[in-house]
MIROPA-844238 format. One record per residue: residue in one letter; x, y negated, z of N, C-alpha, C, O, CB in turn. Coordinates in steps of 0.02 Angstrom, whole numbers, plus 50000, padded with zeros to 5 digits. Glycine has a CB too. Layout:
! residues N
aXYZXYZXYZXYZXYZ ...
END
This chain:
! residues 380
m566684710047408566004708247388565504710847439565564716547463565844710947317 r565014706647456564524708647506564084714247478563864714047421564084702647528 r563954719247521563554724947499562814723247505562594720147554563714731147541 a562424725347456561714724047457561344729847489561614735447493561444722747387 s560744728647511560324734047536560134738547478560154736347421559694731247573 p559944744847491559784749447437559244746847391559254748447331559574755947466 r558774742947417558244740447375558394733547347558014731047306557594740347413 c558934730447368559164724047341558614718747344558604714147303559394724947270 g558154719447392557644714347400557104714347348556724709447342557964707747400 s557044719747309556554719747254555844719047280555414716147246556624726047213 a555704721647338555024721147365554834713847375554264711847365554964724847432 v555334709747394555204702547402555014699447335554544695547331555814699047431 l555394701247282555264698247217554594700447189554204696247165555814700047168 w554444706947192553804709147164553224706347204552684705047176553774716747163 s553314705447269552794702147308552684695047285552114692747280552974702247383 a553234691647270553184684747245552834684647177552424680247164553874681547238 m552984689547134552664689947069551914690947077551514687747043552964695547027 d551714695547122551014696847132550654690547157550104689047134550914702447182 n550974686947203550674680847228550614675547174550134671747172551064678147287 s551114675247129551104670247077550564671647026550354667046989551774669747043 r550324677847023549804679546975549104677847002548614677846965549834686946957 a549074676347066548434674247094548284667147072548744663547053548444674847172 r547664665147074547484658347052547724653347103547644654147164546724657747042 g548024648047077548204642247118548764643147167548734639947220547634640147154 p549284647347156549814647947206550254641847206550274638147157550234654147192 s550604640747259551084635347263551754637747237552004642847260551154632647335 v552034634047188552694636047163553204636047218553684639947216552914631447106 g553114631747269553584631547324553594638147362554124640447383553414625947371 v552994641147372552964647547406553304652947365553684656947392552234649447421 v553154653047300553454658147257554214657447256554564662447261553174657547186 v554454651347248555174650147246555504652147311556054655047311555324642847230 a555184650647368555464652447432555524660047439556024662547465555044649647489 m555024663747416555044670947421555584673747375555934678447393554354673947402 l555644670847315556154673147268556854671847294557314675747281556064669947201 a556934666447332557594664947359557834670647404558434672147406557584658347399 g557364673747440557544679447482557794685247441558264688647461556954681547523 y557494686447383557724691847339558424690347313558864694647316557234692747280 l558514684247287559164682547257559724682847308560284684847292559134675647226 a559574680947369560094681047421560284688147439560834689347463559844677347483 a559824692947428559954699847448560344703747398560594709147413559304703347461 c560414701147336560724705047283561474703847278561724698647299560404703347217 g561824708547250562544707947240562894714147265563004714847326562824701647274 s563084718747220563394724947241563764727947183563614726547125562864729947268 s564264732247199564614735747146564284742447132564504746047087565344736747166 d563764744247169563414750547158562984750147095562864744747069562994752347219 g562754756047072562274756147018561624752847039561464752647099562144763246995 v561254750146992560634746547006560054751347004559944754646953560524740746955 p559664751947059559074756347058558594754147004558534748146990558724756247127 i558244758746973557804757246917557284751946934557134747746892557454763646894 d557014752146995556504747347014556774740247023556404735447023556164749547078 d557434739747031557744733147042557994729946978558144723946977558314733847090 f558044733746923558404731146865558064725046834558394720046823558474736446814 v557414725346820557084719746786557124713346826557334708246799556354721446772 p556934713346891557014707046929557734704746934557874698746933556724707946998 a558204709546940558914707546944559144704546878559544699946877559344713646963 y558894707246822559074704546757558804697446749559164693046726558794709046700 y558174696346769557904689546766558324684746808558454679046787557174689446791 a558534687046867558934682746911559604680946878559814675146880559054686146978 a559934685946848560574684746815560494680246754560894675746742560904691346795 e559974681646716559834677646656559694670346675559944665746643559244680646617 c559284669446726559114662646747559714658946776559764652846769558544662846798 a560154662646810560764659446835561184656746778561464651346782561184664446877 t561224660646723561584658446664561254652346633561584647546615561634664046612 w560594652546627560234646946597560294640646640560314635146613559494648746589 t560334641546705560424635646749561114632646738561184626546734560334637646823 r561624636946732562304634346718562334631046650562714626346640562804639946722 a561934633546602561934630946534561484624846528561394622246472561734636246485 r561194622546583560764616646585560104617746547559794612946524561134610746555 l559894624046543559254625546514558714626046567558114626046551559284632046474 s558914626546630558444626946686558664622346741559264621546754558384634246712 s558184619246774558354614746830558474618546894558804616046939557804609646840 d558204624646899558224628346961558174635746947557704637946914557664626047009 q558634639746973558654646846958558044650546985557744654446948559284649846988 t557854649347047557304653047075556644651247042556204655447035557264651847151 y556574644947023555974642846986555944646346919555404648646898555954635146977 c556514646746885556554650246821556334657446828555944659946788557264649846792 v556574660946880556394667946891555644668546905555324673146881556804670946949 a555374664046944554664664246961554234663846899553764667646891554484658647010 v554404659146854554014658346793554124664246746553644666846717554184651746759 q554754666246737554914671946694554514678146714554214681346672555664673446695 s554524679646778554214685746803553464685646791553164690946782554354686546877 t553164679746791552444679246782552254679146708551744681846689552174673046815 l552674675946667552514675446596552664681746556552404682546501552904669746567 r553084686246583553324691846543553134698746571553574702946579554074691446537 p552484699846586552294706346615552344712146566552364717946587551594705946641 s552374710646500552444716046450553104715346413553184717846357551854715846400 d553584712146445554254711246417554554718046398554384723146428554704707646467 r555004718046349555304724246326555634728146383555574734246386555814722846273 l555974724746428556304728246483555794731646527555924737146552556734723346524 v555224728446538554704731546578554454737846544554334742946578554114726546589 r554384737646478554154743646441554674749246444554504755046449554004741846368 e555314747346442555844752446444555874755746513555984761746518556524749346427 v555774751746566555754754746633555164759546638555214764946667555694749146687 a554594757446609554014761846609554154768346572553914773746591553404758346578 a554544767846518554714773846479555154778546520555094784646515555074771946414 v555604775646560556024779746604555594783446654555674789446665556544775446641 k555124779946684554694783046735554224788146705553984792646739554294777646771 a554094787546639553674792446605554084798546583553804803246554553334789246544 g554734798346597555164804046581555374804346508555604809546485554814810346598 k555304798746470555454798846399556154796046383556414797246329554944794846362 v556444792346430557084789046418557514789746481557254789946536556984781546399 k558174790046472558634790346528558874783246546558914778846503559234794846512 y559024782346610559244775846635559924776546667560034781146706558734772946686 d560394771946651561064772046678561144766146725561264760546703561604771846621 g561084767346791561114762046840561794758646844561834752646857560934764746907 q562344762446832563004759346833563104754846774563404749446780563544764746834 r562844756846716562874752546657562464746246669562644740846646562624756246595 a561904746946704561504741046721561894736246765561854730146757560854743246757 r562284739046813562694734746856563214731046814563334725046825563044738946910 e563524734446765564024731246722563704725746681564014720546668564354736446676 c563084726846660562724721746622562614715446664562754709846642562044724446598 l562364716446725562244710646769562884707046786562904700846788561894712946833 d563424710846799564064707646815564334703646756564694698746766564574712946835 a564154705646694564404702146635564114695046630564404690846596564234706046573 f563554693846663563264687146662563674682146702563664676246688562554687346689 a564034684646752564414680246797564944676346756565324679346718564754684246854 g564944669946765565434665746731565214663246663565514658546636566074669546723 i564694666246635564434663746571564064657146583563644656746627563964669046537 s564224652146544563914645546556563624642546493563464636546492564424640846585 d563534646446440563214643746380562694648646354562724654646369563734642146326 y562224646046315561644649846294561834655646248561524660946252561154645346258 e562334654646204562484659746154562814665946183562754671346153562924656746103 s563154665346240563564670946264563154676346299563264677846358564094668446312 n562684679146263562294684746290562754690746297563074692646248561674686346245 p562784693846356563254699446367563004705846333562894710946366563354700646442 l562904705446267562594710746230562924717546240562594722346259562594709146157 r563564718046227563884724546226563914727646296563874733746303564584723946197 a563974723546347563984726146416563314728946436563264733046482564194720746464 c562784726846401562114729046419561874734946377561354737946392561624723346412 q562234736646325562034742246284562084748746323562524749646365562474742646221 g561624753246309561654759846339561324760546406561364765946436562354761846345 i561004755346431560644755946495560064760746487559934764946530560394748946519 f559704760146431559144764646416559324768446352559494765346302558474760746407 r559284775046353559434778946293559164786046300558914788046352560194779046280 g559224789746245559044796746247558354798446222558114804046232559114799246315 g558024793546189557344794946165557334799746107557734799146061557014788546146 n556874804546109556804809446054556074810246034555874815446009557094816246075 t555674805046045554964805446027554894805745951555174801445916554574799346056 p554544810545924554484811245850554024805945821553604802945855554214818245832 d554094804845756553654800145720552934802445727552774808345723553854799645645 g552494797545737551784798945744551564799845815550964799845829551614804945705 a552044800745861551874801645932551864794845967552164789945943552384806345967 g551524794446023551464788246060552124786146092552544790346108550934788946113 c552214779746101552824777146130552684770546166552184767246154553364776146075 l553154768746210553134762346244553624757446214553514751346215553274763246318 d554184760046186554704755746159555114759546108555124765746108555154752946215 t555454755946064555854758946011556394763646038556584768446005556174753545969 v556644762146098557184766346126556964773546135557384778046141557404763446193 e556304774846135556054781746142556094785646077556114791846078555344781546167 c556104782146021556004785445956556664788145928557204786145949555684780645907 h556604792745879557184795445845557564789845810557284784545795556984800845794 r558204790945797558614786145760558294784945691558104789545656559344788745752 g558234778545673557924776745610557184775445615556854773945566558044782045559 s556914776145676556194774845687556114769545741556574768445781555824781345706 y555544766445743555394761245792554694762245821554294765845792555464754245762 c554564759045877553904759545908553474753845882553574748045901553964759245987 a553004755445840552554750445810551994748945860551564753045872552264752945742 l552014742845887551514740645936550934737245900551034733845850551824735945988 a550334738045927549744735045896549764727445901549564724045854549104737845929 t550004724845958550064717645969550714716346004551034720946030549464714846010 t550914709946006551564708246036551584709546111552124710446139551714701046023 d551004709746145551004710946217550734717846234550544719146291550604705646252 a550714722146184550464728946196550974733046234551574731646232550284732446130 c550744738146269551184742546306551244749346274551614753646299550934743346377 a550904750546219550934757046188550904756346112550564751846086550364761546213 g551264760746078551254760746006551374767645979551264772646014551774755945978 v551614768145917551734774545884552424774345852552594769545817551194776145832 c552834779545863553494779945831553394780445756553024784745731553904786045858 t553724775945719553634775345647554304775145612554754771545634553214769045630 s554374778745558555014778945521555114772545481554654768645472555034785145475 g555724771645456555864766045412556204760145447556244754745418555244763645382 w556434761145508556764755645544557494755245524557844760345522556694756645621 t557724749245510558424748245490558814744345543559394742445531558464744645423 g558504743045600558834739145652559244743645698559374749445682558314735345694 c559464740745754559864744545802559774741545872559564735845879560604744645782 l559924745645922559914743345991560604743546022560734740246073559424747646032 e561064747445992561734747946019562204750145964561994752545911561764752846078 d562864749345976563374750745925563344758045901563474759445843564064749245953 s563174762645946563174769745928562674771445874562714776845843563034773945990 q562194767045861561694768245809561924765845741561564766445691561044764945828 c562534762945738562794760245675563334764845646563604769145681563084753145686 a563484763945582563994767845549564684766245579564764760945610563994766645473 k565154770645568565834769545593566114762945567566064761545507566294775445572 g566404759045611566684752645592566194746845596566384741145585566944753045522 q565554748345612565054743045619564854742245692564974746645734564434744645575 v564534736545708564274735245775563564732745769563354730445715564724730145813 c563194733045824562514730645825562504723345844562654721545901562084734845875 d562344719045797562364711845806561664709245822561214709745780562654708245744 g561564706645882560914704045900560884702545974561284705246012560364708845881 p560424698245995560374696346066560024701546108559404701546113560004689746073 w560404706146139560104711246181559624708046231559794702746258560654715346218 p559034710946245558804717546223558394717446159558054722446144558404720646276 s558404712046120558034711846058558364716346006558944718346014557984704746031 d557994718045953558274722045899558854718445866558844712345858557734723745847 g559364722245847559924719345810559974722545742559534726145720560574720345849 k560524721045707560654724145642561384726245640561814722945669560474719345584 c561524731645605562204734245600562604730045551562394729045494562194741545578 v563184727645573563604723445531564334725245543564514728345593563484715945545 t564754723445495565474723945505565684718145549565554712445531565854724145437 p566024719345605566184713945651566624708545620567074709945581566524716645712 v566464702245638566844696445615567114692745675566744691745724566394691745571 r567744690745673568044687245729567684680545740567404677745694568804686145717 p567704677945803567404671345816567724666045772568324666045760567494669445890 g567294661345747567554655945706568064651745745567954650145803566974651545683 a568604650045712569164646745747569234639345731569574635845768569804650245730 t568914636945678568984629945658568304627045642567824630645631569454629245598 v568274620345641567664616845623567464618845551567884619045506567754609145628 d566824620245542566524622245478566654629445459566414631845408566784617745423 s567044633145500567144640145486566514644045505566104641745545567754642945525 s566434649945476565834653945490565854656445562566384658045589565784659845441 c565264656845592565214659745659565364667145655565214670445605564504658445690 g565664669845707565814676945709565204680945731564664678245742566394678245754 t565304687445737564774691845761564534689445829564924687045870565024699145765 w563884690245841563554687745902563594680145908563644677545963563864691045964 q563584676645850563584669245848564184666345886564124661245919562934666545878 a564754669645880565324667745921565784662845885565914663445825565714673945941 c566034657945923566554653245901567094652945956566964654846013566254646145887 q567674650645938568204649845986568014644546038567594640246024568864647945952 p568304644746099568154639846150568224632646124568694631146087568604640846211 g567754628346144567754621446121567314620346061567164614646043568454619346104 l567094625846029566644625445972565994629045990565964633046036566974628545909 y565464627445953564844631045962564564632845893564754629945843564324626846002 c564124637845892563844640145829563244635945811562704636645841563654647745833 s563324631545762562784627145740562254631145703562394636445675563064621545695 l561644628445703561104631845667561224632145592561034637045559560444628245681 w561564627045565561624626745492562344626045467562474627545409561224620945467 n562814623945509563474622045484564054626045513564614623545516563584614845498 g563934632245533564474636245560564724633445626564354630345663565044636645511 c565364634645642565644632345705565774624845703566054622245655566294636145720 q565564621345755565634614145759565884612145828565804615845877564974610645743 l566184606145833566384603445897565764601645938565274599145910566834597245887 q565784602846003565234600746046565214593146049565734589746050565314603746117 g564614590446051564524583146048564604579846116564484582946168563854581546020 n564794573446115564814569246175564164565446181563744565746136565414564446173 e564064561846235563444558146246563314553446188563734549446169563484554246312 g562694554046161562494549846105562594553046037562324550645987562864543446107 d562994558446034563104561845970562484566045951562104568045994563734566345974 s562414567245886561874571545863562054578845878562644580545884561734570545788 c561564583145883561664590245898561094594145867560584591345848561714591445975 d561184600645864560654604745834560524611245871560154615545845560814606245763 w560814612045931560704618345966560844617346040561154612446060561154624045937 f560594622046081560634621446153561334619946178561424615546221560384627646185 s561834623446152562514622746178562924617946135563544618346135562844629446181 g562594613546098562954609046053563254602946086563514598546052562504606846000 c563214602546153563464596646189563974598846242563974604546265562884592746222 t564414594246261564914595646311564594596146380564004594646389565464590246311 a564984598346430564734599546498564384593446526564614587846519565294601646544 g563804594646558563424589246590562924586046544562534581746566563884584146615 l562924588046480562454585146431561974590546406562124596446411562844581946372 v561414588346380560924592946352560704590346284560644584346275560314593846400 c560584594946237560364593146170559614592046171559234596846171560564598546117 t559404585746173558694584246181558364582446115558674579546071558604578546230 s557724584346110557324582446052557064575446062556754573946113556744587546041 e557174571146013556944564246017556214563545998555904558346011557364559745974 t555934568745967555244568245943554784573245976554184573245963555224569245869 g555054577546020554654582846050554624589046007554314593946026553954580346063 t554964588845949554994594645905555724595445883556144591445901554524593845843 f555854600745843556534601645818556654596945759556694599045702556654608945797 g556704590545775556864585545725557524582445742558044585645735556314580145721 s557514576045763558134572645781558334574645852557924574245898558054565045776 h558954576745861559204578845926559834574945944560254573745901559344586445926 i559884573046007560454569046031560704571946097560304574046139560254561646039 c561354571946106561654574146170561534568646222561754562946213562414575646162 r561194570446276561064565646330561254568846397561264574946404560314563546331 r561404564546444561574566946511560964569946545560414567146541561854561146554 v561054575746577560504578846614560334574346672560764572346711560694585946638 a559694572746679559464568046731559114571846787558754576646775559004562746701 a559204569546848558884572346907558254568346924558134563046896559364572646967 k557864570846971557264567346993557434560347016557904559347056556914571247049 g557064555446991557174548447010557664544746965557714538646970557414548047079 e558014548346922558494545246877558174543346811557664546146792559094549846866 p558474538546775558204536346710558224541946659558674546146661558584530246684 c557744541946612557724546846558557434543646496557094538546500557314553146579 q557574546646439557324543946376556884548846338556474546746297557904542046333 t556954555246351556584560246314556284565546359556464566146418557034563546262 d555814569246331555444574346369555894579446402555784581346460554964577746324 y556404581746366556794587546388557434585646425557854590046437556964591846330 q557514579446442558144577246474558164578746548558704579246577558234569746464 c557594579546579557554580246652557634587546674557234591846655556884577446678 g558134588746715558214595246747558484600746703559024603346717557574597446774 g558134602646651558344608046608557914608146545557354605646545558304614646644 l558184611146493557854610846428557264615646423556794614246385558354612446373 i557264621146459556734626146452556324626746517555714626146515557024632946434 w556664628046573556304629146636556474623346684557034623046709556494636146668 s556004618846695556154613046736555574611346783554994611946764556314607046693 t555744609346843555234607346892555084599846887554644597346921555464608946963 i555454596346844555344589146835555284587546762555484591446719555924585046867 t554994581746747554884579546678554994572046674555024568646724554184581546654 c555044569546613555154562346602554484558746596554094560146551555584561146538 d554364554046641553794549646635553954544646580554374540246589553634545946703 m553624545446522553814541546463553574534246466553724530346422553534544846402 t553194532546518553004525546529553534522046571553754516546555552314525046563 l553724525346626554224522446671554934524346651555414521146673554084524746743 h555004529446609555654532146589556074533946649556654531746657556034527046545 v555774538046692556114540546751555884547846762555314549546746555964536146813 c556324552046788556154559146799555714559846860555874557246914556794563346808 v555154563246852554664564246907554494571646910554644575546865554024559846896 d554164573646965553944580546972553434582346918553044578046896553634581747042 n553424588746896552894591046852552224589546885552164589346946552974598546837 t551724588646844551064586546868550524591546849550634595946807550894579646841 s549944590946881549374595146863548834591046828548314593746808549084598446924 d548944584446822548434580246792548714574346752548344569746735547974577646845 g549354574346737549654568946700549764570646627549514575746604550304567046732 p550134566446590550274567746519550744573646510551144575246554550574561646487 c550684577046452551124582646436551304582246363551064577846327550784589446453 f551734586846339551974586146271552064592646234552404592746182552624582546273 s551784598146258551834604446221551264609046241551074609346299552514607946235 v550984612646191550464617546205550694624546186550294629246187549824615846167 d551324625346169551604631846151551634636246213551864634146266552304631046120 s551394642546206551394647046264552094648246291552174649446351551064653646246 d552604648046247553284649246269553584643146303554144643446329553714651346210 s553224637446302553494631346331553104629046392553144623246413553494625746279 r552724633746422552294631746477552674629946540552374627546588551804637146493 a553324631146542553724629146599554144623046583554564621046623554174634846623 a554024619946526554424614146506554004609246466554224606746415555044616246466 n553394608046489552954603546451552684597846493552234594346472552384607346421 g552954596946554552724591646597552194593746647552054590046693552464586146556 c551904599746638551394602246684551704607346732552214610546716550814605446645 d551404607946791551594613246837551274619646813550664620346818551384611546911 p551664624446785551354630346753550974634846801550584639046779551884634246719 f551094634146866550744638346914550044635646930549634639246959551144638946978 t549904629446910549264626446927548894623546868548294622246873549354621146979 s549234622346811548914618746757549214620446689549724623946685548974611246768 y548884618046636549114619246568549054612846528548724608146550548704624946535 c549384612546470549374606546428548794607146379548784611446336550044605746390 d548304602746386547694602946346547774598246286547894592246294547074600846388 d547704601046225547764596946165547094595946130547064594046072548254600046116 s546544597246167545884596346136545724589046125545304587346083545344599546179 t546044584646163545974577446154546654574146158547124577146185545484574346206 l546714568146133547344564346137547254558546185546724555546187547564561846068 p547774556946225548424560246225548394567046260547934568446298548944555846260 l548904571246247548944577746280548964576746355549324572446380549564581646255 t548574580746391548504579746464548524586446501548234591346478547854576046480 c548864586546558548874592546601548184593446632547904588646661549414591946655 r547914599446628547254600946657547334606846705547694611646689546724602546602 p547024606646763547054612446810546724618446778546234617846740546704610646877 y546984624446794546664630546772545964630746801545864629546861547064636846793 t545474632146759544774631946782544424638646776543894639746807544404626846744 a544694643146736544354649446723544664655146762545264655246774544354651046648 a544244659846782544474665946816544374671846769544054671246717544094667046883 i544634677646788544554683646747543814684946735543414685146782544894689746781 g543634685646671542934686846652542564680546631542034681046601542574689946709 d542844674746646542514668446628542594667046553543074669346522542794662646668 p542124663246524542194661246454542814656646446543004653246493541554657546429 c543114656746387543704652646374543754651146300543394653946259544344656146399 t544204646646284544334644746214544974648046191545494647346224544374637046205 v544954651746136545534655246110546094650346094545964644746070545344659346048 n546714652446108547314648346097547354642446144547724637646131547334646046026 r546974642646199547064637846253547304641846314547284647946313546394633946268 f547514638446365547824641946421547474640646488547784640946541548554639946427 g546824639246485546454637846545546344643746590546114642946647545804634946528 c546504649846567546394655846607546914656746661546804660546708546394661946562 g547484653446656548004654246707548654656746677548664659246621547764658846762 l549174656146716549844657846691549914665246675550264667046628550364655846742 s549574669546713549654676746703549034679846672548914685846679549804680146770 a548634675846637548044678346602548024675446532548424671146514547394676446641 k547564678046491547504675646422546774675646402546354678946433547924680046374 c546634672046348545944671746323545884676846266546164675846212545764664646298 q545504682146279545404687446229544794685646187544264684546214545324694346262 p544874685446120544304683546077543694688046088543754694046099544514683846004 d543114684946084542484688646088542324691446019542214687545972541904683946114 p542304698046011542204701045944541524699245913541424699945853542264708545948 t541054696845955540394695045928540354687845907539844685645880539864696445980 d540894684045918540904676945901541174676045830541764677445818541314672845952 s540764673745784540974673045714541474667445703541844667545653540364671845670 t541514662745748541984657145740542694658945758543174655845736541754651245781 g542774664145800543434666145823543734661445874544324662045890543884666745765 k543344656845898543604651845945543454653446018543784650946063543314645145928 n542964657646030542744658846098542934665946121542984670646082541984657946103 g543034666446187543224672946215543124673146289542754669246318543934674446198 f543474678046321543414678946393544114679746422544564682646391542974685146410 c544204677246482544854677746516544984684946538544554688046570544894672946576 v545564687546521545774694146542546484693646570546864689246551545734699246484 a546654698246614547324698246643547834700046589547694704246546547374703046703 s548414697046592548944698846546549134706146555549104708746611549564694346556 t549324709346501549494716446503550134717546545550634714146534549594719146432 v550104722146592550684724046631550844731346614550424735746624550564723046708 c551444732446589551614739146565551804743746621552254742246660552174738846514 t551474749446626551634754546677551634761346642551354761946588551124754446736 p551954766446671551974773046640551274775846628551204781346601552374777946682 
END
C-alpha cells in the first residue's frame, strides 16, 4: 500500500473548504482541490487528529458513490464539508483539542479501512468506528461540546442542532459504543449518531424475516423500511429504500417525495431520465433530470428545481455552490445567492449561501425576517 504524507493532504482539503465558503466559488475549483487531498490519502498508519474528519468524509462519500447515492466522490466531499461545519465529528475533534476527550488514531485508521469494499447504504462500519473518541468525565451541569465528554448515562444537551456547546445532563439511555451497554448487549445505531443497547440479532436470512442488528440482512436481501428483509428489485420493480434495487439501479421517487418509488437505471449526463433523482446519484449529484426534455443535464443556477429541504441542497437540481431552490413562487426555481453576511434575509430560505444561514431578527414579530450569519464552526 502506498504510504501517505504525514498530513495526508489535509491542508489541501481545508483550503478547499475555506474557498467553498466564500460567495460564488466554482464547484470545479473546489472539486479539483479536493481531488488532490483524496489522491494523497491511504496509509496503514494512525490517522492524525486534524486529518480524521476530512478523511472520514472522503471514505463516506466513496461508499455513497459506490452505492449510487452520489454521482461524484469529490463533489460529495466538497458539499459535505461545507454543509456540516458543526457536525458531530467536528465537535468531537474540538473536544479532543480542548483536552476533554482522548483520540485513538489507529482506531480511526481501522474505521476508514472498514469503508473499503462497502457498496450499500446500510453497511455503516459502526463497530470498527467505535472507540475513536472516548474517556469523557465531564460532570453533569458542566459545559460540553459532545455527549462523548459526559459521564456514562449523561448526554450533552445542545441549545440548537448546530450549536457547538451544551451542558452535560443526566437521564440519557442511549449509547455510543458497545462498552456502554450491559453484558451480552451491543450498541445498535448508525455511528457516529446515538444508538441504543440491544441484544444482538443475526442478519435476516429469508424474505419477510426480521432485519438483524444494524439493519442487517444476508447478501442478496436488503432491510426494507416496513417489511423486514426483502429481495432487491430489478428495473421497474417497486422499492422503498436506497439499497432496495440491484446493482446499477437506484430507488427513485416518482413524485419527488417518499411516495411511489421505482427501481430505475442510473442515468449519466445526456441520457434519458424519468424522475428527479435518477441522474447521477440519489443524494449528491452534479446533474439533474430536465423534466421537459427528460434528459440528464448539469445542475443549474436559474432553472427549475424540486426541493427546498436544507438536507437536499445538493440534490434538488440547483448548483449548491451558487444557488438555492426558491419556493416563494411556483414553479420552484433555482435562484442565485444574493445576500451576504449581515444582509436582511427571509427565515427558512437559503439565499444567504451554502455555508450561511438566516438568523431570525428578535425584534420582528412575524418571525419571518432575519439577517445572514455564518454557519457555526465548532472549535475548542
